[in-house]
C-alpha positions as CSV (number, residue, x, y, z in Angstrom):
1,X,-62.0,-9.7,20.7
2,X,-64.3,-11.8,22.9
3,X,-63.4,-14.5,25.4
4,X,-64.2,-17.4,23.0
5,X,-61.9,-15.9,20.3
6,X,-59.1,-15.5,22.9
7,X,-59.5,-19.1,24.0
8,X,-59.6,-20.3,20.4
9,X,-56.4,-18.4,19.5
10,X,-54.5,-19.6,22.6
11,X,-55.6,-23.2,22.0
12,X,-54.6,-23.0,18.3
13,X,-51.0,-21.9,19.1
14,X,-50.7,-24.5,21.9
15,X,-51.7,-27.2,19.6
16,X,-49.9,-26.0,16.5
17,X,-46.7,-24.4,17.9
18,X,-46.2,-26.5,21.0
19,X,-47.7,-29.8,19.7
20,X,-49.9,-30.2,22.8
21,X,-52.5,-32.8,22.4
22,X,-55.9,-31.2,21.9
23,X,-57.4,-33.6,24.5
24,X,-55.1,-32.1,27.2
25,X,-56.4,-28.6,26.7
26,X,-58.8,-28.0,29.6
27,X,-59.2,-24.9,31.7
28,X,-57.9,-26.7,34.8
29,X,-54.8,-28.0,33.1
30,X,-51.6,-26.9,34.7
31,X,-49.3,-25.2,32.2
32,X,-46.1,-26.8,33.4
33,X,-47.3,-30.1,34.8
34,X,-50.1,-31.1,32.5
35,X,-49.2,-29.3,29.3
36,X,-45.4,-29.6,29.6
37,X,-44.8,-25.8,29.1
38,X,-41.2,-25.2,30.2
39,X,-39.1,-22.0,30.7
40,X,-37.9,-22.1,27.1
41,X,-41.5,-22.4,25.9
42,X,-42.4,-19.2,27.8
43,X,-40.0,-17.2,25.6
44,X,-41.9,-18.4,22.5
45,X,-45.2,-17.7,24.2
46,X,-44.2,-14.1,24.9
47,X,-43.5,-13.7,21.1
48,X,-46.7,-15.4,20.0
49,X,-48.9,-13.4,22.5
50,X,-47.3,-10.1,21.4
51,X,-47.9,-10.9,17.8
52,X,-51.4,-12.3,18.3
53,X,-52.8,-10.0,20.9
54,X,-50.6,-6.9,20.7
55,X,-49.2,-6.7,24.2
56,X,-46.1,-7.9,26.0
57,X,-46.2,-10.4,28.8
58,X,-44.6,-9.2,32.0
59,X,-42.7,-12.0,33.7
60,X,-43.9,-10.9,37.2
61,X,-47.5,-11.1,36.1
62,X,-47.1,-14.5,34.6
63,X,-45.6,-15.8,37.8
64,X,-49.1,-16.2,39.3
65,X,-50.5,-17.9,36.2
66,X,-50.5,-21.7,36.7
67,X,-53.6,-23.0,34.9
68,X,-54.8,-22.6,31.4
69,X,-57.9,-20.8,32.7
70,X,-55.6,-18.3,34.5
71,X,-53.7,-17.8,31.3
72,X,-57.0,-17.1,29.4
73,X,-58.0,-14.7,32.2
74,X,-54.6,-12.9,32.0
75,X,-54.9,-12.4,28.3
76,X,-58.5,-11.4,28.5
77,X,-57.7,-8.8,31.1
78,X,-54.9,-7.4,29.1
79,X,-56.9,-7.3,25.8
80,X,-59.8,-5.5,27.6
81,X,-57.8,-3.1,29.8
């Protein structure tokens, strides 16, 4: 899976499952402040990422992820490790 496919899948679940406005999805968007992702949403994200990409998110690794670009980078790194 290449980077564009990862970004597309992430964007799709943000729009469809979390009802985030497509116009808000930008690499520099802050997950919490700009996209409104809260702690309960992270539980759902863990499940979706595991189902979609085949790995579990480690909470300590996600603690350093603040922007959508960092989230893409995190997933890309896990998929290609």
